[in-house]
N, C-alpha and C positions, 0 to 999 in steps of 0.2 A: 107101818107107813108113817113117815114124818115129813112135814112141810114147815120150814122155818124161814120166816120173812125177816128182812132187815132193810135199813135205809130210810126209814121214816124220820120225821123231825119237823121243826118249825122253819118255815120259809116265807119270805115276803111275796106279796102278789107280783106276778110276772117272773118269778124265779123258777128253778128247776130242781127236781129230785129224781134219783133212780132207785127204785125198789128192787130187791133181789129176793128170791125164794129158792132155797136149797132143798131138793127133794131126796128122799132115801126110802128104801124098803120096797121099791117097785122099779120096773123098767121104764124109766122116765121118758125115753125117746118114743115109746109106743103109744103115749096118751096125749090127748088134748088137755091143755091146762088153761086156767082162767085166773083173772084178777077180779075180785069183787070189792065193794066198799060199802060201809054203813056209816052214815052221818047220824048225829044225835037226834033221836026222835023220828028217824026215818027207817024204812025197810032197807035191807041189804039189796044192792043192785049190781048187776054185771057191768064191769068197766070194759074189759077186753078179754078175748080168748085167742088161742093159737092152737091149731091142730098139729097132729104128729107130722103132717106134711107141710107145716109152716104157713098155712093159710090163716089169716087174721081177721078179726071182726072187732068193732069198737062201738061203744055207746055213742049216740049222737052228741052227747054233751062233751065228749072228749076227743072227737074226731079232729084230726089235724094238729092236736096238741100232745097226745100221748102216743107212745109206741110200745108194742109188746114184742118180746123176742125170747129166744131160748137158746141155751148152749148145752146140747145133749152130752158133750164130752165132760161137762162139769155138773150135769144134773141140776141145772139152774135156770130158773125163769126170771125174766126181768120186766120191769115196767118203767120206761123213761117218761117222765112227766115234765112237760115244758109249759111255759106261759100259765103258770098255776094261778087259780082264782080262789077267793075265799070260799066259794061254794064247793071246791074240791076237798075241803076239810072233812076228814072221815078216818075211820080205821080201815085199812086196806088189807084184804085177805087173799092169800094164794089158795087155789083149790084144784083138785082133780075131780071134776064134777061127776064123771062116770061112776065113781065109787064113793062120792060124797065125803071126800077127804078134805080137811081144812087145816090151814095153819092157825097160829094163835093171833095173828094180826099185827100190824104196825101202824102207829098213829101218824097221820100227816095233818099238820096244821098250817094253814095259809093265812097269814095275818101280818099287818104292819105294826 
C-alpha cells in the first residue's frame, strides 16, 4: 500500500491550495479516506473524510473553507483548501484509516 501526497507549499493568508493523494496497492474505491494534519507542537487532527459512497465530514475549523473529493478512476484523493489562515499551517497527511495506512505528508505553510 502506498499513499503519496503532493500540492503543499507556501501561500498567503486568504489563498488557496489543492492537495492530492495518489493511492496504490488496494482497491481505492472501496474504502473511506481521510485527510489529517499536524501542526508543530500539536497532536494530529482529522481535517476531513470521505466514504466510499462519497459522504463527507469536516472538522469545525475548516467547514465552509475546505472540500474533500475523490476520483476513483485515478485512485486519487483531493483536498481543496480555500480562504487559508495561518492556523492552517501544518503537515497534511492522507490516510486510509481502516488499515492505519498513512502517506509521508506534505507541508502547508500559510504566511505573509
